[in-house]
C-alpha positions as CSV (number, residue, x, y, z in Angstrom):
1,X,9.6,-7.4,12.7
2,X,11.5,-10.2,13.5
3,X,10.4,-12.1,10.2
4,X,13.5,-14.4,8.7
5,X,14.6,-12.8,5.9
6,X,17.4,-15.3,4.0
7,X,19.0,-14.1,0.6
8,X,17.8,-17.1,-0.6
9,X,14.6,-18.9,-2.9
10,X,11.8,-19.5,-0.6
11,X,12.9,-18.6,3.0
12,X,9.7,-17.1,3.3
13,X,6.4,-18.5,1.9
14,X,3.8,-17.0,4.5
15,X,2.1,-13.6,3.4
16,X,2.5,-11.5,6.7
17,X,0.5,-8.7,8.0
18,X,1.2,-5.7,10.2
19,X,-0.7,-3.2,11.7
20,X,0.8,0.2,10.8
21,X,0.1,4.0,11.9
22,X,0.9,6.4,9.0
23,X,1.3,10.5,9.9
24,X,-1.9,11.7,10.5
25,X,-2.2,8.8,13.1
26,X,-4.6,6.4,10.3
27,X,-4.0,2.8,10.3
28,X,-3.4,0.7,7.7
29,X,-2.5,-3.4,7.5
30,X,0.5,-3.9,5.2
31,X,0.5,-7.6,4.1
32,X,4.1,-9.0,2.8
33,X,3.5,-11.6,0.1
34,X,5.4,-14.0,-1.6
35,X,8.7,-12.4,-3.8
36,X,7.8,-13.2,-7.4
37,X,10.4,-15.1,-9.1
38,X,10.7,-15.4,-13.1
39,X,10.0,-18.4,-14.8
40,X,8.7,-20.2,-12.1
41,X,7.4,-24.2,-12.9
42,X,3.9,-23.7,-13.8
43,X,3.1,-26.3,-10.2
44,X,4.7,-23.7,-8.1
45,X,2.7,-21.2,-9.2
46,X,-0.3,-23.0,-8.5
47,X,0.6,-23.4,-5.2
48,X,1.9,-19.5,-4.0
49,X,-1.5,-18.4,-6.6
50,X,-3.8,-17.6,-3.0
51,X,-0.4,-16.0,-1.5
52,X,-0.5,-14.2,-4.5
53,X,-4.1,-12.6,-4.7
54,X,-3.9,-11.2,-1.4
55,X,-2.4,-8.5,-4.4
56,X,-6.3,-8.6,-5.6
57,X,-7.4,-7.4,-2.1
58,X,-5.4,-4.7,-1.5
59,X,-6.3,-1.1,-1.6
60,X,-2.4,-0.3,-2.9
61,X,0.5,-2.7,-4.3
62,X,4.2,-1.7,-3.1
63,X,6.1,-3.3,-5.7
64,X,9.3,-3.6,-4.0
65,X,12.9,-4.1,-6.8
66,X,15.8,-5.0,-5.6
67,X,17.5,-2.5,-7.8
68,X,21.0,-3.5,-7.8
69,X,20.3,-6.7,-9.2
70,X,21.9,-6.6,-13.0
71,X,18.2,-8.4,-14.6
72,X,16.5,-5.9,-11.9
73,X,14.2,-4.5,-15.0
74,X,12.8,-8.3,-16.7
75,X,12.2,-9.0,-12.6
76,X,9.7,-6.0,-12.2
77,X,8.2,-7.0,-15.9
78,X,7.7,-11.1,-14.8
79,X,5.6,-8.9,-11.7
80,X,3.6,-6.3,-14.0
81,X,2.7,-10.2,-15.9
82,X,1.7,-12.3,-12.8
83,X,-0.3,-9.5,-11.9
84,X,-2.0,-9.3,-15.0
85,X,-2.8,-12.9,-15.0
86,X,-3.9,-12.5,-11.6
87,X,-6.5,-9.6,-12.6
88,X,-4.8,-6.8,-10.1
89,X,-2.8,-4.7,-12.2
90,X,-5.0,-1.9,-12.6
91,X,-4.6,-1.3,-8.6
92,X,-2.7,1.8,-7.6
93,X,1.3,0.9,-7.4
94,X,4.3,2.4,-6.2
95,X,6.7,1.3,-6.8
96,X,10.1,0.9,-4.4
97,X,13.9,0.8,-5.8
98,X,15.6,-1.5,-3.0
99,X,19.2,-1.9,-2.1
100,X,19.8,1.3,-4.3
101,X,22.8,1.7,-1.9
102,X,24.4,-1.8,-3.7
103,X,23.3,-0.7,-7.0
104,X,26.7,-0.9,-9.4
105,X,24.7,1.0,-12.0
106,X,23.8,4.5,-11.2
107,X,21.1,4.0,-15.1
108,X,19.8,1.4,-13.6
109,X,17.5,3.3,-10.9
110,X,17.0,6.0,-13.3
111,X,15.7,4.2,-16.0
112,X,13.6,2.2,-13.3
113,X,12.1,5.8,-12.3
114,X,11.4,6.8,-15.7
115,X,9.5,3.6,-15.9
116,X,7.5,3.7,-12.6
117,X,7.0,7.2,-12.0
118,X,5.1,6.3,-8.6
119,X,8.7,5.4,-7.3
120,X,11.0,6.0,-4.1
121,X,14.9,4.8,-3.8
122,X,15.5,3.4,0.0
123,X,17.9,0.8,1.6
124,X,15.5,-1.2,3.9
125,X,18.9,-2.2,5.5
126,X,19.9,0.7,6.3
127,X,17.1,2.3,6.6
128,X,16.6,5.4,4.2
129,X,14.0,6.8,2.0
130,X,11.2,6.1,4.6
131,X,10.4,9.3,4.7
132,X,9.6,9.6,0.6
133,X,7.7,6.2,0.4
134,X,5.3,7.5,3.7
135,X,4.7,11.1,1.6
136,X,3.6,8.7,-1.4
137,X,1.6,6.2,0.8
138,X,0.0,9.2,2.0
139,X,-0.5,11.2,-1.3
140,X,-1.7,7.8,-2.9
141,X,-4.2,6.8,-0.1
142,X,-5.5,10.8,-0.3
143,X,-6.0,10.8,-4.1
144,X,-8.7,7.4,-3.0
145,X,-10.4,9.4,-0.3
146,X,-13.2,11.8,-0.6
147,X,-13.8,14.7,1.7
148,X,-17.4,14.7,3.1
149,X,-18.7,17.2,6.0
150,X,-21.3,15.0,8.3
151,X,-23.3,16.0,11.1
152,X,-23.9,12.8,13.3
153,X,-26.3,12.8,16.1
154,X,-25.1,11.5,19.4
155,X,-27.2,7.9,19.7
156,X,-24.6,6.9,16.2
157,X,-21.4,7.9,17.5
158,X,-20.6,4.3,17.2
159,X,-20.2,5.5,13.5
160,X,-17.2,8.0,15.1
161,X,-14.9,5.9,16.0
162,X,-15.6,4.0,12.6
163,X,-14.7,7.5,10.6
164,X,-11.7,7.9,13.4
165,X,-10.1,4.1,12.4
166,X,-10.9,4.2,8.5
167,X,-10.2,7.6,7.7
168,X,-8.5,11.0,8.4
169,X,-10.5,14.2,10.9
170,X,-9.6,17.1,9.8
171,X,-12.1,19.2,11.7
172,X,-14.2,18.2,14.4
173,X,-17.0,20.2,16.3
174,X,-19.7,19.8,19.0
175,X,-22.5,21.4,18.8
176,X,-25.7,19.7,21.3
177,X,-26.5,16.9,20.1
178,X,-24.9,16.5,17.2
179,X,-21.1,15.9,16.3
180,X,-20.5,17.5,13.3
181,X,-17.3,16.0,11.3
182,X,-15.0,16.7,8.0
183,X,-13.5,13.8,7.4
184,X,-11.3,12.2,4.3
185,X,-13.3,8.5,3.9
186,X,-12.5,6.0,1.6
187,X,-15.2,5.4,-1.0
188,X,-16.8,2.1,0.4
189,X,-17.1,3.9,3.4
190,X,-18.9,7.6,2.1
191,X,-21.2,5.3,0.5
192,X,-22.5,3.8,3.7
193,X,-22.4,7.5,5.4
194,X,-24.5,9.0,2.5
195,X,-27.6,10.1,5.0
196,X,-25.0,11.8,7.6
197,X,-23.5,14.2,4.5
198,X,-24.1,17.5,4.5
199,X,-24.7,18.7,1.3
């Protein structure tokens, strides 16, 4: 995305947000926060707090681990400790085992896979493993959704745009002055549309 990426501390301190379209045409926001560093001085932790707090608002966390690093297990543990401090440890999390192509130990990657069952091996540089990542993301988002059948009057058509933008339409049908939709929606959107749900 044209964002600076270097193998050195504090190369990127800004949060980067990009819109991304999943298979099935659902749009999501991907937010890249500053990386976690073990034994970071307290003053720096405080300075990064607002950046890291993005994690508390996310629906799903993508935890990227450098699988080629000899201290990968300790680094992963440090991330979980910081997430706990932020109150975000209960959020659904997918683990990305990056740089698997550079890992000198196949045991490290296997151990990480066992510790984090919702994981996928990728190589960001070689752009491999992304298909598996997309499948995992779609599955995780589906698990957080509820499938409902909605009967929406044409006078409320603006709601259909929200449904298509925030959810996934499975079926749609137009009958006289109504739109009948079967859709998988985020729970908070289901609450807003309660009066249109066909029981």
